[in-house]
C-alpha positions in Angstrom: 62.7 32.9 51.1 59.0 33.3 51.6 57.4 31.1 54.2 54.9 28.6 52.6 51.2 28.7 53.5 49.7 25.5 55.0 46.3 24.8 53.6 43.5 23.8 55.9 41.5 20.6 55.4 37.8 21.4 54.9 36.3 18.0 54.0 37.4 14.4 53.6 35.2 11.7 52.2 35.7 8.0 51.5 33.5 6.8 48.7 32.1 3.3 48.6 32.6 1.6 46.1 35.7 2.9 44.2 35.0 5.7 41.7 34.9 4.4 38.2 37.7 5.9 35.9 38.2 8.8 38.4 34.9 10.4 37.3 34.1 12.9 40.1 33.0 16.5 40.4 32.5 19.0 43.2 29.5 21.3 43.2 30.8 24.9 42.8 28.2 26.5 45.2 27.4 23.9 47.8 29.3 21.1 49.6 28.0 18.3 47.4 30.0 15.8 45.4 29.1 13.5 42.4 30.9 10.6 41.0 30.6 7.3 39.2 30.3 4.8 42.0 31.0 1.8 39.8 30.5 1.9 36.0 26.7 1.9 36.0 25.8 4.0 39.0 26.0 7.7 39.6 26.3 8.7 43.3 25.8 12.1 44.9 27.0 12.5 48.5 27.7 15.2 51.1 31.0 16.0 52.9 30.0 13.7 55.8 29.8 10.7 53.5 26.0 10.8 53.5 24.7 9.5 50.2 22.1 11.9 48.8 21.1 10.1 45.6 22.0 7.1 43.5 21.0 6.8 39.9 21.3 4.1 37.3 19.5 3.4 34.0 17.1 0.5 34.5 17.4 -2.4 32.1 20.0 -0.8 29.9 23.1 -1.1 32.2 24.3 2.2 30.8 27.7 3.4 32.1 28.6 6.9 33.3 31.0 8.5 30.8 31.2 12.2 31.8 29.8 14.5 34.4 29.7 18.3 34.9 28.0 20.6 37.3 26.3 23.7 36.0 28.3 26.9 37.0 25.6 27.9 39.4 25.5 24.4 40.9 21.7 23.9 40.1 22.1 21.0 37.7 24.4 18.0 37.2 24.9 16.9 33.6 25.6 13.2 33.3 26.6 11.6 30.0 25.7 7.9 29.8 26.8 5.2 27.4 23.3 5.0 25.9 24.1 8.3 24.2 21.9 10.6 26.4 23.0 13.4 28.6 20.6 13.5 31.6 20.3 16.6 33.8 19.7 16.0 37.5 18.4 18.8 39.7 19.4 19.5 43.3 15.8 18.8 44.4 15.4 15.4 42.8 17.5 12.3 42.0 15.5 11.8 38.8 16.5 13.2 35.4 14.6 16.4 34.8 15.9 16.9 31.3 17.2 14.4 28.7 19.3 15.4 25.6 19.9 12.7 23.1 23.5 13.1 21.9 24.3 10.0 19.9 23.2 6.5 19.1 24.1 3.9 21.8 27.0 1.7 20.9 28.2 3.8 18.0 29.9 6.6 19.9 30.7 7.7 23.4 30.4 10.9 25.3 33.8 12.2 26.1 33.5 15.8 27.4 30.8 18.1 28.8 31.4 21.8 29.1 29.0 24.3 30.7 29.4 28.1 30.4 27.5 31.4 30.7 27.7 34.3 28.2 26.4 37.8 28.0 23.9 38.1 25.2 23.6 41.0 22.7 25.8 43.9 21.6 26.5 45.9 24.8 29.6 47.5 26.2 31.3 45.6 29.0 30.1 46.4 32.5 32.2 46.1 35.6 29.0 45.6 37.6 28.2 42.3 35.8 31.8 41.0 35.5 32.7 38.1 37.7 35.7 38.0 40.0 38.5 37.2 37.6 41.7 37.5 39.6 43.0 36.4 42.9 43.9 40.0 43.6 40.2 41.0 43.2 39.2 38.2 45.5 41.6 39.3 48.1 40.7 43.0 47.9 36.9 42.6 47.5 36.3 39.5 49.5 33.3 37.3 49.0 30.6 39.6 50.3 30.4 41.8 47.3 27.9 44.7 47.7 25.5 44.8 44.8 24.1 48.2 44.1 20.5 48.1 42.9 20.3 49.9 39.5 17.6 52.4 38.8 14.4 51.0 37.5 14.2 50.7 33.7 10.4 50.6 32.8 10.8 49.1 29.3 13.1 46.4 30.6 10.8 45.7 33.6 7.9 45.2 31.2 9.9 43.0 28.9 10.8 40.6 31.7 7.6 40.8 33.6 6.6 37.4 34.9 2.9 36.7 34.5 3.2 33.1 35.4 4.2 33.9 39.0 0.6 35.2 39.6 -0.9 31.8 38.6 -1.5 28.9 41.0 1.4 26.5 41.2 1.2 23.4 39.1 0.1 20.3 41.0 2.2 17.1 41.2 1.1 14.1 39.2 0.3 10.7 40.8 3.3 8.5 41.3 1.6 5.7 39.4 -0.1 5.7 36.0 2.6 7.6 34.1 4.8 6.3 31.3 8.1 6.9 29.6 11.2 8.7 30.8 9.2 11.4 32.6 7.2 9.0 34.7 8.5 10.3 38.0 9.8 13.8 37.0 6.5 15.6 37.9 5.4 13.6 40.9 6.7 15.8 43.7 6.2 19.5 44.7 9.9 20.0 45.1 10.8 18.7 41.6 8.0 20.9 40.0 9.2 24.0 41.8 12.7 23.3 40.8 11.7 22.7 37.1 9.4 25.7 36.8 11.4 28.4 38.6 10.4 31.9 37.6 12.7 33.7 35.2 15.2 35.9 37.0 15.9 39.4 35.8 19.4 39.1 37.1 20.0 36.5 34.4 18.1 38.4 31.7 21.2 39.3 29.8 22.9 35.9 30.2 22.7 32.7 28.2 23.8 29.3 29.5 25.7 27.2 26.9 26.4 23.5 27.2 28.9 21.8 24.8 29.1 18.0 24.6 31.7 16.2 22.7 31.7 12.6 21.4 34.6 10.3 20.3 33.3 10.3 16.7 34.1 14.0 16.4 30.6 15.4 17.0 30.0 18.6 19.0 26.5 19.2 20.4 25.5 22.6 21.6 22.5 23.4 23.9 21.5 26.6 25.6 19.4 27.4 28.7 19.8 23.9 30.2 18.0 21.8 27.5 17.3 23.8 24.4 19.2 21.8 21.8 20.8 24.0 19.1 22.4 21.3 16.9 25.3 19.0 16.2 28.5 20.0 14.4 31.6 18.2 13.2 34.9 20.0 13.0 37.4 19.0 10.2 40.9 20.4 9.8 41.6 22.7 6.9 43.1 21.1 3.7 46.4 22.9 4.4 46.9 20.4 7.3 47.0 17.6 4.8 45.3 14.2 5.5 44.5 14.2 9.2 42.9 11.8 11.6 39.4 12.4 12.9 39.3 14.6 16.0 37.4 14.4 19.2 36.6 17.2 21.7 38.6 16.8 25.0 38.2 20.3 26.6 36.7 23.7 26.2 37.0 27.2 27.6 34.8 30.3 27.7 34.4 33.8 29.1 31.4 35.6 30.3 31.8 38.5 27.9 32.8 36.5 24.8 30.4 34.7 22.5 33.5 33.0 21.1 34.5 29.8 22.9 37.7 27.8 22.5 37.5 24.1 21.9 40.4 21.7 22.5 40.6 18.6 20.2 42.8 15.6 20.0 43.0 12.8 17.4 40.1 10.4 18.1 42.2 7.2 17.6 43.9 6.1 20.8 44.0 7.4 24.3 47.5 8.9 24.0 48.5 11.8 21.8 51.3 14.3 21.4 49.1 16.7 19.4 46.3 19.1 20.5 44.3 21.5 18.4 42.8 24.8 19.7 39.8 25.9 17.7 37.7 29.0 18.3 34.0 28.5 17.8 31.9 31.7 17.2 28.4 31.5 18.6 27.4 34.6 16.8 23.7 34.2 17.6 24.6 35.2 21.2 26.3 38.4 20.1 23.9 39.3 17.3 20.5 38.1 18.6 18.1 40.6 20.1 18.5 41.7 23.7 15.9 39.3 24.9 17.6 36.1 23.7 17.7 34.8 27.2 14.0 35.5 27.6 13.3 33.6 24.4 15.5 30.7 25.5 13.9 30.7 28.9 10.3 30.7 27.5 11.0 28.0 24.8 12.7 25.8 27.4 9.7 26.2 29.8 7.4 25.5 26.8 9.3 22.2 26.3 8.9 21.2 29.9 5.2 22.1 29.9 4.7 20.0 26.8 6.3 17.1 28.6 4.0 17.8 31.6 0.9 17.8 29.4 1.9 14.6 27.8 2.2 12.9 31.2 -1.2 14.4 32.2 -2.7 13.0 29.1 -1.3 9.6 29.8 -2.7 9.7 33.4 -6.1 10.9 32.0 -6.3 7.9 29.6 -5.2 5.6 32.4 -8.0 6.8 34.8 -10.6 6.7 32.0 -9.7 3.1 31.2 -9.8 2.2 34.9 -13.4 3.5 35.1 -14.5 1.2 32.2 -12.4 -1.9 32.5 -14.0 -3.6 35.5 -17.6 -2.6 34.7 -17.1 -3.8 31.1 -16.0 -7.2 32.4 -19.1 -7.4 34.5 -21.4 -6.3 31.7 -19.7 -8.6 29.1 -20.3 -11.6 31.4 -24.1 -11.0 31.8 -24.5 -10.1 28.1 -23.0 -13.5 27.1 -25.4 -15.2 29.5 -28.4 -13.4 28.0 -27.3 -14.2 24.5 -26.7 -17.9 25.3 -30.1 -18.2 26.9 -31.8 -17.1 23.6 -35.1 -16.4 25.5 -35.0 -12.6 25.0 -33.8 -12.2 21.5 -31.2 -9.4 21.1 -31.8 -8.0 24.5 -28.7 -6.8 26.4 -28.1 -6.0 30.1 -28.8 -2.3 29.5 -32.3 -3.1 28.2 -32.8 -5.6 31.0 -31.9 -3.0 33.6 -34.1 -0.4 32.0 -37.0 -2.9 32.1 -36.3 -3.5 35.9 -36.3 0.2 36.7 -39.5 0.9 34.8 -41.5 -2.2 35.7 -39.9 -3.5 38.9 -39.6 -6.9 37.3 -36.2 -8.6 37.0 -35.4 -11.4 34.5 -34.2 -14.6 36.2 -30.7 -14.5 34.5 -30.2 -11.0 35.6 -31.4 -11.8 39.1 -28.9 -14.7 39.3 -26.1 -12.5 38.0 -26.9 -9.7 40.5 -27.3 -12.0 43.6 -24.8 -14.8 42.9 -22.0 -13.2 40.7 -22.0 -9.5 41.3 -23.4 -9.4 44.9 -22.3 -6.8 47.5 -18.6 -7.3 46.9 -18.8 -6.9 43.1 -21.0 -3.8 43.5 -18.4 -2.2 45.9 -15.6 -2.9 43.4 -17.7 -1.4 40.6 -18.6 1.7 42.6 -15.0 2.2 43.7 -13.6 1.8 40.2 -16.0 4.3 38.6 -16.1 6.9 41.4 -12.3 6.8 42.0 -11.5 6.9 38.3 -13.9 9.8 37.5 -12.8 11.8 40.5 -9.1 11.3 39.6 -9.9 12.3 36.0 -11.7 15.4 37.2 -8.8 16.4 39.4 -6.3 15.8 36.6 -8.2 18.0 34.2 -8.9 20.7 36.8 -5.6 20.8 38.7 -3.1 19.7 36.0 -4.3 19.8 32.5 -6.1 23.2 32.3 -3.5 25.0 34.4 -0.7 23.7 32.2 -2.5 24.9 29.1 -3.0 28.3 30.6 0.7 28.6 31.2 1.4 27.4 27.6 -1.0 30.1 26.4 0.9 32.8 28.3 4.2 31.7 26.9 2.8 31.5 23.4 1.5 35.1 23.7 5.0 36.2 24.8 6.5 34.4 21.8 3.8 36.0 19.6 4.9 39.4 20.8 8.5 38.7 20.1 7.7 37.3 16.7 5.7 40.4 15.7 8.3 42.8 17.0 11.1 41.0 15.1 9.0 39.8 12.2 11.5 41.1 9.6 14.5 39.4 11.1 15.3 36.0 9.7 17.4 35.0 12.7 14.3 34.6 14.9 13.5 31.3 13.2 9.7 31.4 13.7 6.8 33.6 12.6 3.6 34.9 14.2 1.6 32.6 11.9 3.3 29.5 13.4 2.6 30.7 17.0 -1.1 31.5 16.1 -1.4 27.9 14.8 -0.1 26.5 18.1 -2.3 28.8 20.1 -5.3 27.5 18.1 -4.5 24.0 19.1 -4.1 25.0 22.8 -7.6 26.7 22.5 -9.0 23.4 21.3 -7.4 21.5 24.2 -8.9 24.0 26.7 -12.3 23.5 25.1 -12.0 19.8 25.2 -10.7 19.9 28.8 -13.8 21.9 29.9 -16.1 19.5 28.0 -14.5 16.6 29.8 -15.0 18.2 33.2 -18.7 18.8 32.5 -19.2 15.2 31.3 -17.4 13.8 34.3 -19.5 15.8 36.7 -22.6 14.7 35.0 -21.5 11.1 34.9 -20.6 11.1 38.6 -24.0 12.5 39.5 -25.9 9.9 37.3 -23.7 7.0 38.4 -24.3 7.9 42.1 -28.1 7.4 41.5 -27.5 4.3 39.5 -25.1 2.8 42.1 -27.7 3.4 44.9 -30.4 1.6 42.8 -28.0 -1.3 41.9 -27.2 -1.9 45.5 -30.9 -1.6 46.4 -31.7 -4.1 43.7 -29.1 -6.6 44.9 -30.3 -6.4 48.5 -34.0 -6.6 47.4 -33.4 -9.7 45.2 -31.3 -11.4 47.9 -33.9 -10.8 50.6 -36.7 -13.2 51.0 -39.1 -10.5 52.1 -39.5 -6.8 51.4 -38.3 -4.8 54.4 -39.5 -1.4 55.4 -36.0 0.0 54.8 -35.9 -1.3 51.2 -39.3 0.2 50.6 -38.2 3.7 51.8 -35.1 3.5 49.5 -37.2 2.5 46.6 -39.4 5.5 47.1 -36.5 7.9 47.1 -34.8 6.6 44.0 -34.1 9.2 41.3 -35.4 7.0 38.4 -34.8 9.6 35.8 -31.1 9.8 36.5 -30.9 6.0 36.8 -32.5 5.6 33.3 -30.3 8.3 31.9 -27.1 6.6 33.1 -28.3 3.2 31.8 -29.1 4.7 28.4 -26.3 7.3 27.9 -23.3 6.2 30.0 -23.3 2.6 30.9 -23.0 1.1 27.4 -20.7 3.8 26.0 -19.9 7.0 27.9 -19.8 10.3 26.0 -16.3 10.7 27.4 -15.2 8.2 24.7 -15.4 11.0 22.2 -12.5 12.7 23.9 -10.5 9.9 25.5 -10.6 7.0 23.1 -8.1 6.1 20.3 -8.8 6.8 16.7 -7.7 5.1 13.5 -4.6 6.3 11.7 -6.7 6.9 8.6 -8.9 9.4 10.5 -5.9 11.0 12.0 -4.1 11.5 8.7 -7.3 12.8 7.1 -8.1 15.3 9.8 -4.5 16.4 10.1 -4.2 17.2 6.4 -7.4 19.2 6.7 -6.0 21.1 9.7 -2.7 21.7 8.0 -4.5 23.1 5.0 -5.1 26.4 6.8 -8.5 25.8 8.3 -9.1 26.9 11.9 -8.8 23.9 14.0 -11.0 25.4 16.7 -13.8 25.8 14.2 -13.4 22.3 12.9 -13.5 21.0 16.5 -16.7 22.9 17.3 -18.4 21.5 14.3 -17.5 17.9 15.2 -18.6 18.4 18.8 -21.9 19.8 17.7 -22.5 16.8 15.4 -21.6 14.4 18.2 -23.9 16.1 20.8 -26.8 16.1 18.3 -26.4 12.4 17.9 -25.1 12.4 14.4 -22.5 9.7 13.5 -19.0 11.2 13.3 -15.6 9.6 13.2 -13.5 12.8 13.5 -10.3 12.9 15.5 -10.4 16.6 16.5 -12.1 16.1 19.9 -9.6 13.4 21.0 -7.1 14.5 23.6 -4.5 12.1 22.2 -4.8 13.6 18.7 -4.7 17.2 19.9 -1.7 16.6 22.2 0.3 14.9 19.5 -0.6 17.7 17.1 0.3 20.3 19.6 3.7 18.6 20.2 4.5 18.4 16.5 3.5 22.0 15.8 5.4 23.3 18.8 8.4 21.2 17.9 8.5 22.8 14.4 8.6 26.2 16.1 11.5 25.1 18.4 13.3 23.5 15.5 13.0 26.7 13.5 14.6 28.7 16.4 17.4 26.1 16.7 18.0 26.1 12.9 18.3 29.9 12.9 20.8 29.8 15.6 22.6 26.8 14.1 23.3 28.8 11.0 25.2 31.4 12.9 27.8 29.0 14.4 31.2 29.1 12.8 34.7 27.7 13.5 37.8 30.0 13.6 41.5 29.5 12.8 43.0 26.4 14.3 46.2 26.3 16.4 48.2 23.1 16.4 50.2 22.2 19.4 52.9 19.5 19.0 54.7 18.1 22.0 57.7 15.9 22.5 55.8 13.4 24.6 52.2 12.2 25.1 49.9 14.7 26.9 49.4 13.6 30.5 47.2 16.5 31.9 46.1 19.9 30.5 43.8 22.8 31.4 42.6 25.7 29.4 41.5 29.2 30.4 40.0 32.0 28.2 40.3 35.7 29.3 39.1 38.8 27.6 40.0 42.5 27.3 38.0 45.2 25.5 39.3 47.9 23.1 36.7 50.0 21.3 34.4 47.7 19.2 36.8 44.8 19.4 37.5 42.2 22.0 40.8 40.4 22.5 40.5 36.9 23.7 43.6 35.3 25.2 43.7 31.5 25.7 46.2 30.0 28.1 46.7 26.2 27.7 48.8 24.5 30.4 50.1 21.1 29.6 52.3 18.4 31.3 53.5 15.3 29.5 54.0 11.7 30.6 57.7 11.2 30.3 58.8 14.6 31.6 56.7 15.2 34.7 59.0 18.0 36.1 58.2 20.3 33.2 55.1 22.1 32.1 54.2 24.2 29.0 51.9 27.3 28.8 50.7 28.1 25.3 49.3 31.6 24.9 47.1 32.2 21.9 45.5 35.5 21.1 42.5 36.3 18.8 40.7 39.5 17.9 36.9 39.3 18.0 34.7 41.8 16.2 30.9 41.5 16.2 31.3 38.0 17.5 33.6 36.9 14.7 37.1 35.7 15.5 40.1 36.6 13.3 43.6 35.2 12.9 45.5 33.7 15.9 48.9 34.4 17.2 50.6 31.9 19.5 53.4 32.0 22.1 54.9 29.4 24.4 56.5 29.4 27.8 58.3 26.2 29.0 59.4 25.8 32.6 61.1 23.1 34.7 60.3 23.0 38.4 63.4 21.8 40.2 63.8 18.2 41.4 60.2 17.0 41.7 57.1 15.7 40.0 54.2 17.7 38.7 51.0 15.7 39.5 48.4 18.0 38.0 47.7 21.7 37.1 44.6 23.9 36.9 43.8 27.5 36.4 42.1 29.6 39.1 40.6 32.9 38.0 42.4 34.9 35.2 45.7 35.3 36.9 46.7 32.1 38.5 47.9 28.7 37.3 48.0 26.3 40.3 50.5 23.4 39.9 50.3 20.4 42.2 54.0 19.6 42.8 55.6 16.8 44.8 59.2 18.0 45.3 61.9 15.6 46.4 62.5 15.7 50.2 59.7 18.2 50.7 56.0 17.9 51.5 53.4 18.1 48.8 53.0 21.7 47.5 50.6 23.8 45.5 52.5 26.4 43.5 50.9 29.5 42.1 52.2 30.6 38.7 51.2 34.1 37.4 50.7 32.8 33.9 49.9 36.2 32.4 53.3 37.6 33.5 55.7 38.5 30.7 58.5 37.4 33.1 57.7 33.8 32.2 59.6 34.3 28.9 56.9 33.8 26.3 58.3 33.3 22.8 56.5 33.0 19.4 55.3 29.5 18.6 54.6 27.5 15.5 53.6 23.8 15.5 56.7 21.8 16.4 59.0 24.7 17.3 61.3 24.1 20.3 61.9 26.5 23.1 64.6 26.0 25.8 62.9 25.5 29.2 63.4 27.9 32.0 64.9 25.7 34.7 64.4 26.5 38.4 65.8 24.8 41.4 63.6 23.8 44.3 64.9 26.8 46.3 64.0 29.1 43.4 60.5 27.6 43.1 59.7 28.1 46.8 61.2 31.6 46.9 59.9 33.1 43.7 56.4 31.7 43.6 53.7 31.6 46.2 53.7 28.0 47.4 51.2 26.3 49.7 51.8 23.1 51.7 49.1 20.5 51.2 49.0 18.5 54.4 48.4 14.8 53.6 49.2 11.5 55.2 52.3 9.7 53.7 50.0 7.0 52.1 47.8 9.5 50.3 48.9 10.0 46.7 46.8 12.4 44.6 45.6 11.0 41.3 43.8 14.1 40.0 43.0 17.7 41.1 40.0 20.0 40.8 40.0 23.7 41.6 36.8 25.5 42.6 36.4 29.3 42.7 35.0 31.1 45.7 31.2 31.3 45.9 28.7 33.2 47.9 25.4 31.9 46.3 24.6 29.4 49.0 26.7 30.6 51.9 30.3 31.8 51.9 32.7 29.3 50.3 36.4 30.1 49.7 38.3 28.9 46.7 39.0 25.2 47.1 41.5 22.6 46.2 40.0 19.1 45.6 42.1 16.0 45.5 41.2 12.4 44.6 43.5 9.8 45.9 45.0 7.0 43.7 42.8 4.5 45.6 39.8 6.1 43.8 38.0 6.3 47.2 39.6 9.1 49.2 38.5 12.6 48.3 40.0 15.6 50.2 39.0 19.3 50.0 41.3 22.1 51.1 40.5 25.8 51.5 42.7 28.1 49.6 43.6 31.3 51.3 41.3 34.2 50.6 44.2 36.7 50.9 47.3 34.8 49.7 49.4 37.9 49.1 51.1 40.3 51.4 54.8 39.3 51.8 54.5 36.4 49.3 53.1 38.8 46.7 55.8 41.4 47.3 58.5 38.7 47.0 57.1 37.6 43.7 57.0 41.2 42.4 60.5 42.0 43.6 62.0 38.8 42.4 60.5 38.0 38.9 61.4 34.8 37.1 
């Protein structure tokens, strides 16, 4: 009999309040936990119970329905009851991406899966394969030596990052934004996290997120937030009339573009039936080698468009702030002058012009300057205009134009890809579309530079006007002319004062770029731009007419119009890419699993072997049922995959009873281990390792509903044949669910881990699994097969 291994406790947390519905997840690369602390709050905490972040959706009271960490631990995907999956980054507690999955109240998010695949048709490489077996982990350890490959000049040029040579984007002000991205771009940490440079190490990999809803929809995204599309799987007619299905699990492998989805009937929480369905993401296999580059650039483009939209909102806010208070002051005195009736149609601008030129001030204007505006009003006016214009200048110079430069670089990269693959329909976009978007970006850069010039000029002119206005208030309020006031009067820049009164005070030229336009003008100008005319040329003509004083009601110079037009044209490019990839998604042959009792727990693992031009994908599905908790099933299904297309499926089943005890949960670890959490009678809690690939488990051919006699083992056989590990717990700790994490060396050395949530929904324990669990135990298993 092999001596059991006692696991060491790594972390123990106690969550306050209780975790809602047992929704909890452990970060795969760092000691960080996330869970639903109550139905409407997501909480992230460290091993020492320190709360890192809390997140809830304001005003909507949305509940947390599903969570999943990205395999590299960088993002946490959270599915909320408002139908949106929000991605939270490690550096911020705000949602950095939002993916709308379904309409709130009509369906619920049930499952989130996140995987990584090798892109393109290339032979398997041992250098890029992950650790797939516990034997490999034991022999290689965590500190794998990565040999640096020889430089490949074409590849180096393909993935050359120009953006890294540009200055970093500046954070936006915390106030003044609007919408879901109000606080996303407000810190340096969140910006650096969002706009990380593309890594050549990931240049042949594509991240895939699969989200399932209870109405049977499957939503696929790649590279964090690039949405491919929604799909609905229906059983073939040969299955007869079947209930609607919902996704409840999924499995993938790094080398396979085919994933395996697990469905169950959508009606009711309990079921005796599961369906295994291969889904072929053939665009990963057949797309050009730089699919990951394309996905990276398009995702970065999406983020930059969001950033530009927020900058535009801030620019309009600052522009309005420069006009709001002065307009109130000017409106007040204009009404006074109009009510007096002594000066005809004269307004305050004409009255001030008269005062600058002649030195004479009308009584109504004097009363307004001395009694209403006074020193306090002048300070407020000066602060509103100067602060607003300086903020506007900073936004354009530090945020708006740098973001547009980055967009231009991305578009030039996309233009190169489009021209290189112009004949391939699967690209989903053309060089003409990219040129159209680049034309809009050129317009925005021209407008941005025009705004900076006008702001600088207005600041200079307003400075002279403000000095004169304060001098006028002091002069009129004084009973005698002082020497100081006389010196100030002599140094006044009257030309600039008059220029401001005439050109900027009543209506600033900035209004041509930062005001709203009517829908009629927008539709007219948009149709003209869509007709094939160069938008840049149309813009230049309108600006020329405006600067020459000709009346013009065009929309082209308006930042709001251009930003909306940019967003719509870029969105059409992104939708074209998504549509091209959506067409290459297909479902394979379904495998139906029928059990005697309702499914209690299950886990699924996909492994792959390569033979010539064909891959063999083997899916192991481990299941335990509610009314027979001493028994577990392992369904083994095999599919052949050629050029990313899966073929027919063969199925086998192994059924085993583990002595006199209760199976609490089971999960796969790597490609060679099924870990079963087992509570044997009269023994301490155990974690049993089942070599699920072993032919000694007695796999037999399976068809839906076929019965196989279970292989029954006594407690003594279980502890002697299989590697078993003692899980040290207090008598009052009863595990409710289990999570297994693979070893990681990305952020420090972490061994494989066993994570247990207690049935109190508050206690969370993490145990380290042995890095070298073999030796005598492995020899015993090999010498005494089942």
